[in-house]
N, C-alpha and C positions, 0 to 999 in steps of 0.2 A: 852702318850708316848708308843711306840711299839718297842720291841726289836725283831730282826729277826736273826735266826741262821740257816745257810744252812749246809747241809751235803750230803754225797753220791757221791761226786766227786771222780775221780781217773783216772787211766790209762787203756785204753781199745783199742783193735784192731779195725780197720775199719770193719764195719758191726756188731759190738757188741752193747750192750745195757747198759745203766745206769739209775738209778732212783735217782733224786735229791729230797731232802726234805727241807722244810723251816718251822721251828717251830717258832711260834709267841707267845710273852708274852701277858698277858691281857685277859679280859673276854668278849671283844666285837669284836672278830675276824671276825664275819659275817658282820660287818659294814665296812669292808675294802675290796676294790678291790685289787687283788694281781697281780703282774707282775714278769716275769722272763726276765732278760737282760743278755747279755754276752759281754765280752771285751777281744779281742785278742791282743797280743803284738803289740804296735804301731798303734792300731786302736781305734776309739771311741767306747764307750759303745753303744750297739745296742739292740733294742727290740727283744724279742724272742716269748713270749706268755703272755696272760693276761686272768684273770678269774674274773668275778664279785663276789660280796659277797655271792650271792645266788647260784653261780655255773652255772647259766643258760646262761650266756653270755661269750663266749670264742672267742678269736681271736689269730691267729698265723702270724708270718712273713712267707712270701711265701717259703723261703728256708727250713723251717722245717715242713711244712704241709705234713701230711701223715706219718711222722716219729716220731714227738714228740706229747705227750699228756699231757695237764695240767689238774690237778684236785685238789680238796680240800676236807678236812674233817673238818668241822667247830667244831665238837665235840672234835677234837684233836688239834685244833688251828694250823693246818698244811696244807701247799700247796705242791703239788708234781709236778715234771716234769719228765715224763717217756720219755726217749730218746732211740729210736731204730734205727737200720741201720745207726749208727754213721759214720761220714766221718771225714777225717783229718781237713777239714775246720770248723768243729764244735769245734775244740780246742780253749779254752778260759777259763777265769774265769767267772763263772756264779753267778749272783746276784739275790736274790729275793727282791722285794720292795712292799710297802704297801701304799695305798692311801685311806683315809677316804671317804666312800660313804655310807651314811645312807640308801639310797634307796635299795642297794643290787642288783641293776639292771645293772649298767654300768661297763664296763671294759675299760682300758685305755692303749694305746700304747706309749704315749709320755713320755719320761723319765722325763721331767721337772715337770710333774704333781704329781710325787710320793713324799710322805712325809718322808718315812722311808726306810732304806736300810740295808741289811745284809752285812756281811764282805766278802762274796764270797767264792766259792769253785771251785777248779781247775779241769777242765775236759781236759784230753789229749787223743787224738785219734791218734794211730800210723797207718801208712800205711803198 
């Protein structure tokens, strides 16, 4: 069982930056691929970014490439999402998720593959 707690959301003007954190419980964090997803009002939850357990395999949705950076610190059981050049369309509740992957090699963009989810953190970008 893994518990995930997101933090770092807030209100920011367009063009600004935020860094989200997701702290995981347990002692086997490196055996989990991690993902970031977001859900805007009235829309389905969508994939944003993913990082493999080793940190060597990273993938982003096209809309955030060049603006967002996902990283992880396995010693701190934490995954991060650095968000720069924020746009109003980035407004959503952001969730982190974990999927067991003992290889540490793979990352995953499909929402249905993830086993554990955090409670979400609100990001609001004003124009």
